[in-house]
C-alpha positions in Angstrom: -5.8 -5.2 26.5 -3.9 -8.4 26.0 -0.2 -8.0 25.6 1.4 -9.9 22.6 4.7 -11.6 23.3 7.3 -13.2 21.1 7.5 -17.0 21.0 11.1 -17.0 22.0 11.2 -14.3 24.6 9.0 -12.6 27.2 9.7 -9.1 25.7 6.5 -7.3 24.7 5.7 -7.1 21.0 7.4 -4.1 19.5 10.3 -4.0 21.9 13.8 -4.6 20.8 14.0 -8.4 20.4 16.9 -10.6 21.5 16.2 -13.2 18.8 17.4 -13.7 15.2 14.6 -16.0 13.9 10.9 -16.5 14.7 11.2 -20.1 15.8 11.3 -21.4 19.4 14.5 -20.6 21.2 14.9 -24.3 22.4 13.6 -27.5 20.9 10.5 -29.1 22.1 11.1 -31.9 24.7 11.0 -34.9 22.5 13.5 -37.6 23.6 12.1 -40.8 22.2 9.0 -42.6 20.7 6.0 -43.0 22.9 4.1 -45.9 21.3 6.0 -48.5 23.2 3.5 -51.4 23.1 2.8 -51.0 19.4 6.5 -50.6 18.7 7.4 -53.8 20.4 4.6 -55.7 18.8 5.7 -54.7 15.3 9.3 -55.4 16.2 8.5 -58.8 17.6 6.5 -59.7 14.5 9.2 -58.7 12.0 11.9 -60.3 14.0 10.0 -63.5 14.0 9.8 -63.3 10.2 13.6 -62.6 10.1 14.2 -65.7 12.3 12.1 -67.9 10.0 14.0 -66.9 6.9 17.4 -67.2 8.6 16.9 -70.5 10.2 15.0 -72.3 7.4 17.3 -75.1 6.0 20.2 -73.6 8.0 22.2 -76.8 7.8 22.0 -76.8 4.0 24.2 -76.9 1.9 27.4 -78.5 3.1 30.3 -80.0 1.2 29.6 -83.7 1.9 28.9 -82.7 5.6 31.9 -80.4 5.8 32.0 -76.6 5.8 31.8 -74.6 2.6 33.9 -71.6 1.4 35.6 -69.8 4.4 33.7 -71.8 6.9 36.5 -74.2 6.5 38.7 -71.8 8.6 36.3 -70.7 11.2 34.2 -73.8 11.9 37.3 -75.9 12.8 38.9 -73.1 14.8 35.6 -72.7 16.7 35.6 -76.4 17.4 39.1 -76.1 18.7 38.0 -73.2 20.9 35.2 -75.5 22.3 37.4 -78.6 22.8 40.7 -76.9 23.6 39.9 -74.7 26.6 38.7 -71.6 24.7 41.7 -71.0 22.4 42.6 -72.1 18.9 46.1 -73.4 19.7 46.7 -75.6 16.7 47.9 -73.7 13.5 47.3 -77.0 11.6 43.6 -76.1 11.5 44.4 -73.1 9.4 45.7 -69.5 9.8 44.8 -67.9 13.0 44.5 -64.4 11.6 41.5 -62.9 13.4 40.7 -62.2 17.0 38.8 -64.8 18.9 35.3 -63.4 19.7 33.6 -64.5 16.4 35.0 -68.0 16.7 33.9 -68.2 20.3 30.4 -67.3 19.3 30.4 -69.9 16.5 31.6 -72.4 19.2 28.4 -71.8 21.2 26.4 -73.2 18.3 28.8 -76.2 18.0 28.4 -76.8 21.7 24.6 -77.0 21.2 24.3 -79.0 18.0 27.7 -80.5 17.4 30.2 -80.2 14.5 27.7 -79.9 11.7 25.9 -77.2 9.6 23.5 -76.3 12.4 26.4 -76.1 14.8 28.7 -73.8 13.0 25.8 -71.6 11.6 23.5 -71.3 14.5 25.2 -68.3 16.1 25.4 -66.4 12.8 21.7 -67.0 12.2 21.0 -65.6 15.7 23.2 -62.6 14.9 21.4 -62.0 11.6 18.0 -62.1 13.3 19.1 -59.7 16.1 20.5 -57.3 13.5 17.0 -56.9 12.0 15.6 -56.2 15.5 18.3 -53.6 16.1 17.7 -51.8 12.8 14.0 -51.6 13.5 14.5 -50.1 16.9 17.2 -47.7 15.8 15.3 -46.3 12.9 12.2 -46.1 15.0 14.0 -44.0 17.6 15.7 -41.7 15.1 12.4 -41.0 13.2 10.0 -41.3 16.2 8.0 -43.5 13.8 7.2 -47.2 14.2 6.1 -47.3 10.6 9.5 -46.2 9.3 11.2 -48.5 11.7 9.1 -51.4 10.3 10.1 -50.4 6.7 13.7 -50.6 7.7 13.2 -54.1 9.1 11.4 -55.3 6.0 14.3 -54.0 3.8 16.9 -55.8 5.9 14.9 -59.0 6.0 14.9 -59.0 2.2 18.5 -58.0 1.8 20.4 -60.9 0.2 23.8 -59.9 1.5 22.9 -60.0 5.2 20.6 -63.0 4.6 23.4 -65.2 3.2 25.9 -63.9 5.8 23.4 -65.0 8.5 23.4 -68.5 7.1 27.1 -69.3 6.9 29.7 -69.7 9.6 31.8 -66.7 9.0 32.7 -63.6 11.1 31.2 -60.6 9.1 27.7 -60.8 10.4 29.0 -60.6 14.0 31.0 -57.5 13.1 27.8 -55.9 11.6 25.8 -56.8 14.7 28.3 -55.3 17.1 28.8 -52.0 15.2 25.1 -51.6 14.6 24.3 -52.2 18.3 27.0 -49.7 19.3 25.5 -47.2 16.9 22.1 -47.7 18.5 23.5 -47.2 22.0 25.0 -43.8 20.9 21.6 -42.8 19.4 19.9 -43.5 22.8 22.8 -41.8 24.5 22.1 -38.7 22.4 18.5 -38.6 23.5 19.5 -39.1 27.2 22.1 -36.3 27.0 19.6 -33.9 25.5 17.0 -34.8 28.1 19.6 -34.1 30.9 20.6 -30.7 29.4 16.9 -29.8 28.8 16.3 -30.6 32.5 19.2 -28.3 33.5 17.8 -25.6 31.2 14.3 -25.9 32.6 15.7 -25.6 36.2 17.8 -22.6 35.3 21.1 -24.3 35.8 22.3 -24.0 32.2 24.2 -20.8 32.8 25.7 -21.6 36.2 29.0 -22.1 34.4 30.1 -21.1 30.9 31.0 -24.7 30.2 27.5 -26.0 30.7 26.3 -28.8 33.0 28.1 -32.0 33.7 26.3 -34.9 31.9 26.9 -37.6 34.6 27.4 -41.3 34.1 26.4 -42.4 30.5 25.7 -46.1 30.6 24.6 -46.3 27.0 27.9 -44.9 25.8 29.7 -47.3 28.1 27.7 -50.1 26.4 28.7 -48.8 23.0 32.3 -49.1 24.1 31.8 -52.7 25.1 30.2 -53.5 21.8 32.9 -51.7 19.8 35.5 -53.7 21.7 33.7 -56.8 20.8 33.7 -55.7 17.2 37.4 -55.2 17.2 37.8 -58.6 19.0 35.9 -60.1 16.0 37.7 -58.4 13.1 40.2 -55.5 13.3 38.2 -53.4 11.0 36.0 -52.6 14.0 38.7 -50.0 14.9 37.4 -47.8 12.0 34.0 -47.6 13.8 35.7 -46.6 17.1 37.2 -43.6 15.4 34.0 -42.6 13.5 31.6 -43.2 16.4 33.9 -41.4 18.8 33.9 -38.3 16.7 30.1 -38.6 16.2 29.4 -38.9 19.9 31.5 -35.8 20.8 29.7 -33.9 18.0 26.4 -34.9 19.5 27.5 -33.4 22.8 28.7 -30.2 21.2 25.5 -29.8 19.3 23.4 -30.3 22.5 25.4 -27.7 24.4 25.0 -25.2 21.5 21.3 -25.9 21.2 20.6 -25.2 24.8 22.6 -22.0 24.9 25.8 -22.9 26.8 28.0 -19.8 26.6 31.2 -21.7 25.6 30.0 -24.9 24.0 33.3 -25.8 22.3 35.3 -25.3 25.5 32.7 -27.1 27.5 32.8 -30.1 25.2 36.6 -30.1 25.2 36.7 -30.0 29.0 33.7 -32.1 30.0 33.0 -34.5 27.2 36.1 -35.5 25.3 37.8 -37.2 28.3 34.8 -39.4 29.2 34.4 -40.2 25.5 38.0 -41.4 25.2 37.5 -43.5 28.3 34.2 -45.0 27.1 35.0 -45.4 23.4 38.8 -46.1 23.5 39.9 -47.5 26.8 36.8 -49.7 27.3 37.1 -51.2 23.9 40.8 -51.8 24.5 40.0 -53.6 27.7 37.3 -55.7 26.0 39.8 -56.6 23.3 42.4 -57.8 25.8 39.8 -59.7 27.8 38.7 -61.6 24.7 42.1 -63.4 24.8 41.4 -64.6 28.3 41.8 -68.3 27.3 44.9 -67.5 25.3 46.5 -65.8 28.3 45.6 -68.8 30.5 46.9 -71.4 28.1 50.2 -73.1 27.9 50.0 -74.1 24.2 48.4 -71.1 22.6 50.0 -69.8 19.4 52.9 -67.5 20.2 51.9 -67.5 23.9 55.5 -67.5 25.2 57.6 -65.4 22.8 60.1 -63.4 24.9 63.4 -65.2 24.7 62.0 -67.9 22.3 64.8 -68.7 19.9 62.4 -70.3 17.4 60.6 -67.0 16.8 61.0 -65.6 13.3 61.4 -62.1 14.8 62.5 -63.0 18.4 61.6 -60.8 21.3 64.4 -60.1 23.8 64.2 -60.4 27.5 66.1 -57.2 28.3 65.7 -53.7 27.3 63.3 -50.8 28.2 60.0 -52.4 27.3 60.8 -55.8 28.9 60.8 -54.1 32.3 57.6 -52.2 31.7 55.3 -54.4 29.6 54.5 -57.9 31.0 55.7 -60.8 28.8 52.1 -62.0 28.2 51.2 -58.6 26.6 54.4 -58.6 24.6 53.6 -62.1 23.3 50.1 -60.9 22.3 51.7 -58.0 20.5 53.8 -60.4 18.6 50.8 -62.6 17.8 48.9 -59.6 16.5 51.9 -58.4 14.5 52.2 -61.8 12.7 48.4 -61.7 11.9 48.8 -58.2 10.6 51.8 -59.3 8.5 49.6 -61.9 6.9 46.9 -59.4 6.0 49.4 -56.8 4.6 51.1 -59.4 2.4 47.8 -60.6 0.9 48.1 -58.2 -2.0 47.6 -58.3 -5.7 51.1 -57.0 -6.4 52.5 -60.0 -4.5 50.6 -62.3 -6.9 47.6 -63.0 -4.7 44.4 -63.1 -6.8 41.0 -64.6 -6.4 38.4 -65.1 -9.2 35.7 -63.5 -7.0 37.6 -60.7 -5.3 36.3 -57.1 -5.6 37.3 -53.6 -4.8 35.4 -51.2 -2.6 34.1 -49.0 -5.4 31.9 -51.9 -6.5 30.4 -52.5 -3.1 27.8 -49.7 -2.8 25.8 -51.2 -5.7 26.9 -54.8 -5.2 28.4 -55.0 -8.7 30.7 -57.9 -7.9 29.0 -60.5 -5.7 30.7 -63.6 -4.5 30.1 -67.3 -5.2 30.2 -69.3 -1.9 29.0 -72.6 -3.2 28.3 -74.3 -6.6 27.6 -77.9 -7.6 26.5 -79.3 -10.9 27.4 -83.0 -10.4 24.8 -85.4 -9.0 22.3 -82.6 -8.4 18.6 -83.5 -8.8 15.3 -82.0 -8.0 14.8 -79.5 -10.8 12.7 -81.8 -13.0 15.3 -81.9 -15.7 18.2 -84.3 -16.5 20.8 -81.7 -15.4 20.5 -79.5 -12.4 22.8 -77.1 -10.5 22.7 -75.4 -7.1 24.6 -72.4 -5.8 24.9 -70.0 -2.9 25.8 -66.5 -4.1 26.5 -63.6 -1.7 24.6 -60.8 -3.4 22.8 -57.8 -2.2 19.2 -57.5 -3.4 19.5 -55.2 -6.4 16.2 -53.4 -5.6 17.9 -52.1 -2.4 21.6 -51.8 -3.4 21.0 -50.3 -6.9 19.4 -47.2 -5.4 22.5 -46.6 -3.1 23.9 -43.7 -5.2 20.8 -41.5 -5.3 20.1 -42.3 -1.7 23.6 -41.4 -0.7 23.3 -38.1 -2.6 20.0 -37.3 -0.9 21.6 -38.2 2.5 24.5 -35.8 1.9 22.1 -33.0 0.8 20.0 -33.5 3.9 23.1 -33.6 6.2 24.9 -30.6 4.7 22.1 -28.3 3.5 19.2 -29.2 5.8 21.4 -30.1 8.8 19.4 -33.2 9.5 21.5 -35.1 12.1 19.8 -38.5 11.4 21.2 -38.7 7.9 24.6 -37.5 9.0 24.8 -40.2 11.7 23.8 -42.9 9.2 26.5 -41.6 6.8 29.1 -41.8 9.6 28.4 -45.6 10.0 28.2 -46.2 6.3 31.5 -44.3 5.7 33.3 -46.1 8.5 32.3 -49.4 6.8 33.4 -48.4 3.3 35.9 -45.5 3.1 38.9 -47.0 5.0 39.2 -49.8 2.4 40.1 -47.2 -0.3 43.5 -46.7 1.5 44.6 -50.3 0.8 43.4 -51.0 -2.7 46.3 -53.4 -3.5 45.0 -55.7 -0.8 42.9 -58.7 -1.8 39.3 -57.8 -0.9 35.9 -59.4 -1.2 32.2 -58.4 -1.2 31.6 -59.9 2.3 33.7 -57.0 3.7 30.6 -54.9 2.8 28.3 -56.7 5.2 28.7 -53.9 7.9 27.5 -51.4 5.2 24.2 -53.1 4.8 22.4 -52.0 8.0 23.4 -48.3 7.4 22.3 -48.5 3.7 19.0 -49.9 4.9 18.7 -47.1 7.5 19.3 -44.5 4.8 16.8 -46.0 2.4 14.2 -46.1 5.2 14.8 -42.5 6.1 14.4 -41.5 2.5 11.2 -43.5 2.2 10.0 -41.6 5.2 10.4 -38.4 3.2 8.4 -40.0 0.4 5.6 -40.8 2.8 5.3 -37.2 3.9 3.4 -35.9 6.9 0.9 -38.3 8.4 -2.1 -36.0 8.6 -3.5 -32.8 7.1 -2.7 -29.6 9.0 -5.8 -29.0 11.1 -5.0 -25.2 11.0 -5.4 -25.2 7.3 -8.1 -27.8 6.7 -11.3 -27.3 8.7 -12.7 -30.4 10.4 -15.6 -31.3 12.6 -15.2 -30.8 16.3 -16.0 -34.5 16.8 -13.1 -35.7 14.6 -10.3 -37.0 16.8 -7.8 -37.0 14.0 -7.7 -35.0 10.8 -7.9 -37.1 7.6 -4.8 -38.2 5.8 -3.6 -35.8 3.1 -3.6 -36.8 -0.6 0.2 -36.3 -0.4 0.5 -38.9 2.3 -1.7 -41.3 0.4 0.3 -41.1 -2.7 3.5 -41.4 -0.7 2.2 -44.5 1.0 1.3 -46.0 -2.3 4.8 -45.3 -3.7 6.5 -46.9 -0.6 4.3 -50.0 -0.7 5.0 -50.5 -4.4 8.8 -50.2 -3.7 8.6 -52.6 -0.8 6.7 -55.0 -3.0 9.5 -54.7 -5.6 12.1 -55.5 -3.0 10.3 -58.5 -1.7 9.7 -59.8 -5.2 13.4 -59.3 -6.0 14.4 -61.2 -2.9 12.0 -64.1 -3.7 13.4 -64.2 -7.3 17.0 -64.6 -5.9 15.9 -67.1 -3.2 17.1 -70.2 -5.2 20.7 -68.9 -5.6 20.8 -67.6 -2.0 19.8 -71.0 -0.5 21.2 -73.5 -3.0 17.9 -74.8 -4.3 18.2 -77.1 -7.3 17.6 -75.2 -10.5 18.2 -75.7 -14.2 21.3 -74.3 -15.9 19.1 -71.9 -17.8 17.6 -70.6 -14.6 21.0 -70.2 -13.1 22.1 -68.0 -16.1 18.9 -66.0 -15.9 19.7 -65.1 -12.3 23.0 -63.6 -13.3 21.9 -60.2 -14.5 25.2 -58.5 -15.0 28.5 -59.7 -16.7 30.3 -58.9 -13.4 28.1 -61.5 -11.6 29.5 -64.3 -13.6 
């Protein structure tokens, strides 16, 4: 007589069980998608589409051959980086209030194409294209579905916020690229950690110590640290992602230890995981940040380069005292430099009388209620087949994507808290790091382009939600009988209706993006068309 055993133990059926639920004791070994060739073909195709949209008419518009909007700060500073030995050492070009990496990247384009629209926008277009590639691969890995990854890529291609940010010589698209890439590294690191712990479990090593196994060298997390350091070396708001992603990475480790039955998972995480996480996600970014100032350290004329003992300093640094004997003068000068930059940002407040007609506050960003006008011309404009034409570039998120943000966020919260779906929780961590810290400084002058790092995570959340709408790919063969010769069971009616719904939504997004195209790319349009594009009073 065949003996019936429980799925989770080897105890005979009817014996006192050592389980509390009928599911498998440990998760199935699933540590990444397997359709590699198809996945890369889809990724390459959509990335090519993204590149075509980002690079088309990249050198247009300009202000009589000069930069537009805040390009006027970064394009000249990048040119100074290129021609001045890697450092912007002339405050006459404008305020040096951001770290150097973004300007160094812009300088690469200027080295290739010269001081023109192609030059100061080339690197941002590359960054915007790579951002699409990353989002496709990240969502594909989280969902184990090339289809859902492709959906995420299509959404990001058609997002007006990242589209415009990819076609103007500013820093925000670089920040978005670095933090998204760091997020992707930590998602791969999560899979690798679980694969290592699963291997230890299969080999019977999981209980050798109550702390669980050591996880070894984690190169993907080290890479995340380099990318987060690059983010901070582009804009200081990257530090929010260091804090958020550091906590997320440690939580991933704790969850893995608990899942595979480590006897003391909390203690094991505290002893074996927190220290390496601090090294990889705090010390490494700090080292990258300092290294980004390599040219400044080597220069003789860099802004604030030699401040200890400088009598011309507004807040002079002494040459004696405790810190002068411990911290090198170069680092003290860099501290002074950064303190002056921070002082500029902290004083740029509404209460101090600083106002801008297109500024916005963070509560308007999730739905893009207050976009920003980068460029507008109504004099000497032709090409709209009427006597009077206008052209404009407006930074605006595609409404078909951004206006569903609130219900999508609510769904993500429910899935994270009630259903314990780690994918939604991870995306919320990235989205929250991009949005929530700005609520602590509401008096500060803020703009919608600060929301650019939110866009990849919003798109990820929408794509995950659309994956739920799609439903399971096939009927359950245990429920629906099929011929023995059928290799795959037929799609369910539920799946077909879900696919139809998703296709209709993607069509709406693409149509919305095409509708906005004239005011995203400064095509000549009539004044009536311009006003028809401005759907909300807050867009005017």
